[in-house]
Every structure is written in C-alpha cells, then in structure tokens.
N, C-alpha and C positions, 0 to 999 in steps of 0.2 A: 608505615604501611606492614613491613615485616613483623614488628613488635605487635600489632593488632593481631595479625594472623596467628602467631604464637600464642597470644592470649586466649584467642577463640579456640585454638586446638586444645589448649590445656583445659578449657571449660568443657569441651566436648568430650575428652577423655575421662574427666571426672563424672560427667552425667553418665556415659557408658559403664563405668565401674559401679556406680550407685545402682543403676538399673539391673546390671548383672547380679548384684548381690541380692537383690529382692526377689529374683526368680525361684530360687529354691522354697521361700516361704509360701509364694503364691501356687506352686505346683505340688506342695507337699500332700494335698488330698488325692492326687492322681498319680503319684510316683511310687505309692506302697507296693511292696511285693505281694504277689497273689498267693493267699494262704494255701491253696490247693497245690502249689508247688512244692511246699515244705511238709515232709512227713509228720512233723510235730504238730503241724497246725492244720493238716488236711481235714481234720473232723470239722472244720468250720463249715465246710461245703456239703456236710452230710444232710440228708433229709431230717425232718423234725424229730422223727422217731425212727429207731432201728433196733432189731433184736438181733443178740449174738450170743451164742452159748449159755442160754438162760439168764442173759442179762439185757435189760432194757436201757437204751440211751436216748436221752432227749437233748436236742440242740435248740436253742433259741437266741434271737436276735433282737436288739433294741438300739434305737439312736435318741440322743439328747444333745443339748448344748453343753452339758458337762459330763465328763466321764463317770463320775460318781452316779449320778441319776441314771445314765444309760446302763451302768452295771447293775444297779437296783432292779430296773425294769426287766432286763434280760434274765437276771436270776428268777424273779418272781414269775415271769411267764413261763419258764421251764418248770418251777414248781407247781404252777396252775395245772400244767400238762400232767404232771405226775399225779397229782390229787385227782384229776378228772378220771385217770384210768384206775387208780389204786383206791380211790374213795378218800383218801387223805394221804398226807405226806408221812410215810413210815419213817422209823429212826434210821433204817438201812440206806437211805437216800444220801447220796454224796455229790457235792459239787466238785467235779474232776477236773475241770480247766477253764480257763477264761481267756479271750482274746480281744484286743482293743485296737482300733485303727482310727486314725484321725482323717475324717473327710473334709471337705472345703469348709463347711461351717458347723459340723457336729461331730460327735464322737459316736462311733458305732462299736457296740461290744457284743460279742457272741459268748455264750456260756454252755458248757456241756455238763449235764446232769446224769446220774446213772443210778440204777439199784437192780437188784436181783428179781427175776420173775416170781421166785418164791416169797420175798417180802412183800410184792405188790400183791399177790393173790391172797396172802394171809391177812392184809389190811381190808382187801375187798370183802373177805369173809368174817370179819370181825365187827359184830353190831353191838356188842354189850358196851355201855358208856365206860365202865371201869376199865376193859380191856383195851377200849380205843384209846383212852389216855395213857395206858403202859406203852402201846405201841407207836403212838404218834411223837413225830419230831415237833415239839412245842414251839421252838424257836423258829423253824421254817414256816410253820403254820401261821405264827404271829407276823412274821414278814409277809406272806401271803395275803393275810386279812389286811395288813397295812396298804398293800399295792391295791387291792380290791377297793378299799375306802378311797385312795387317791385317784385312781383312774377307770374304775369299773361301775362303781355303785351308783344307781339312780333310784333316789327314793320313790315309793310308789305313791300315786296320788291317792287322796282321802277316799274317793269312789272305788279304786281298786282294792284298797285295804278293806272297806266295807263289804265289797263283793267277796273278798277272800274269807272274811270272818263268817259270811252267810253260808258259803258253800263248802268250806274246809272243815271236816269234823274235828281235825287235828289243831286248828288254830288256837293259839294260846294255851295249849296243853303240853308243850315241850316237843311235840312232833311236826313233821312236816308232811304236806299230802303227797302220796304217792304219785310216781310217773304214771303216765297213762297205762291202762290195764294191759294193752298191747303195744309193745315198741316195735314199729315196723319199718323204719327207715334210718339211715345213718344219722340224720338230723335229730330225730327223736332219741336216738341212742346216746348221743353226746349230751343233749339237754337233760335227759333223764339222769345221766351220770354226774351232771354238774349239780343237780338239785340234791343228789346224795352227798355231794362234797359239802354243800352248805349245811346239810343236816348233821354230818359229822364234825364240821368245823364249830358248830354251836357247841357240841360236847366238849371239844378239845380246849375251847377258849372260856368255858364256863367256870365259875367258881367252884372250888372242890366239893362245896356241899350241894351243888346243884342236881347231882344224880347220885343219891346214896345207893350202895349196892342192895338189890332186892326191892327197891322203892317202887311206888307206882309209876313214877316218872321214868325210871330207868326200864322197867318191863314195857311200858308203852313205846318208848323209843325204840327198843330191840324189835318189837313187832313191826313197827313201821319200817325200820331199816331192813329187816329180813324180807319183807314183802317186796320193797324195792329192788333189792339184790337179786331174788328170784326171777323178777321180770327181765333184768339186764342179763342173767345168766342164760335165760331162754333165747334172747336174741343172739347172744354169743354163740350158742350151741347151734343155731340154724344158719350162723354167718361165721364160720371158723377163720375167714380172712382177717377178722379184727384182732387176731393175734400177731399177725405179721405186718399188717398194713403201716404205712407211714403217717397216717392221719394222726392229729391231735387236736385238742380242744382250741388252742390258740390259732392254728393254721387252717382250720376247717373252713372251707369256703361257704358263705351263706349262714354262718352260725348267728344266731341272735344276740344282741347285746345283753350281757348278763344282768341280772336284777337280783340283789340280795332279798331274801325273805325278810319281812319286816322285823321279826324278832332278832335278827343280828344287829340291829341298830338299838337295842334296848340299852339301859343304863348299866347292865351288868358287863358290858364290853367297853373297850378302850374306844373312844372317840377318834376319828381322823385327826392327825396332827395339824396344827396351823401352819407348821413350817416342815421342810422336807428334811426327813431323817432316814438313814440308810442302817437297817439292822444288819449285823455282821455274823457270818458263820465262821466260828473259830477254828474249824477244821478245812476251810476252803484254801485253794492254791492261790498263790500270787497272781496277778494279772500278767498276761503275756502281751506284750505291745508290739505292732507291726514293725516298729523301728528297734526293737531291742535285740535283734540278731539271735534269738533263741537262747538267751542267756539264763532265763529263769528256770529254777527247778520246780518240778511237780511231785505232788504225792498221788499216785493214781493206780488203779488197778489195771494191768495190761490184758487185753482181750483181742489184740490184733488190730485195732482201729488205728 
C-alpha cells in the first residue's frame, strides 16, 4: 500500500513539473513588456503620423504568422503613408526603427519611418518625369509596388475599364485623370493624393526610355501632375490642420479600398510574384524584439522621440 502511494506521489510530482515547464510557452504572448514603459521603444505607441522640428515621423503596425511577412507589411504600410503625403517615396526617407513582439499565434511588428518636411515638399512639387526619377527612392518604391500587388490591387472589371477609356481623355496616353476639380473633404483629399501616387509610381517604375526629356509623353505627364498638385495645394491652404494632424492613408477611417489604374498592370512592370519575397533596405536598422532586453544598436537621427 505504501509503495503504491509512493509511486502515485512520484507520478504526480512528475506531471506537476511537466505542466509548470509549459507555462512560460503558453503565456509568452501576454507576458511581454509594455513598449511604452521603455524610452527606447516608446515610439511604438505614437500616433501614425507626428511632426517634430521639421521632421515627419510615420509609425505603422502589421501582424502575420511569420515575423518576416509582418515586417514586410509594416514597412510597406509606412512607405504607403509617406508616398500618399509626399506623392512618392523620396530618397531622404529612412527606416529608423523596428520592433517585434510575439503574440499568442502571430508576430506583430511595428516600424518607424521618417523624413524631413523639406524632402517631402520637394517631392510634392516635382512633376517632371526625369526629376521624379532622380529624387525617388526606387528600391522603396519597388517594395511598395510589390506590397500593393500582393495585398491591395483589385483588377478593374472589363466594364469599368471600358467606361474609363470612354470618359478619361488621358487614358492610354501616359497620364491619369485628375482628381475632382474641387477637393472638399478629407476623404477626397486622401483619395486624390493616392491617385497622384499611382501616377508618379508609373514614372518611377517605367523603363528608362518611357519618358524622354522634352517628349510629348513627359510634357503631358507634367501638365496632368501639375493640375492635380494645384488642386491638392488649394485644399491644404484652406485646411492648414493637414500639416500637423495624425491622419494617414493607412489609418484613415472609411477610406476606400485602393484600386490601381489599369496601366500599372501593363507588361512594362513586374508582375506580382508567385511566392512571397521580402525586398530589403540596406540602410535599415536591426529588428528590436520585445524579449531582447534592448540590446540592439540603431542608427537614427535624434529628435527627442
């Protein structure tokens, strides 16, 4: 009888030991430190867009089953917001920080991207195709296009395309129809800016010979882009809060699902990859993990964040 009790007690102790050993694995998603408590990672809790001393900072978040995909999504969402405000991603854009945390079933990655207001405004006011190519960060634009192909593009129906050809005087001529003559609401403002993004994205990703300097295509493109920019500037002048608000394209409530113009799917551009690939930025910082204890080094411009 005593031997049986001893055997039972031994089994019970072993079961208790095994159960307690599994607890840290099951609770790892809820035992992470709050990034807001650490000065080095407090930026994770910032709004999607902030402005400080002539510098614009975007913070984006994404989740996925793998850390690699979550990182790609978060970076691309931030780059999408840069492009929406600046009309394309200029060379001054920097990925300043990355933060990763393991939730119960997914990885959540936060990314911090910044650039100067001066670089952004210069991009906004650049409408000549040759100048756009010189100022644009082609690598980041290619990553953004890849993200759009994978997660945002919805091919237009044949009837939509036919209607566009019938009503758009710029269809098939290297240009894009301008936003509404009068941009009167934040929704129209964001959508109009995104149409300009697609317009300039076409130039950045086009073959080198697509827009020769002084050609009909280049002049027509510049006229269309200038008209769009004037409309957007008119709205900004009447609504100065757009310079300091926290709204971005990715977090704007009620924004429509983006739809690429048909010409971005022509044979001149890289088709969506059949498998997942993550373009890499050579100048980006290392990933900061919620369990790393703040060991990673970062290269970033200090601005008080």
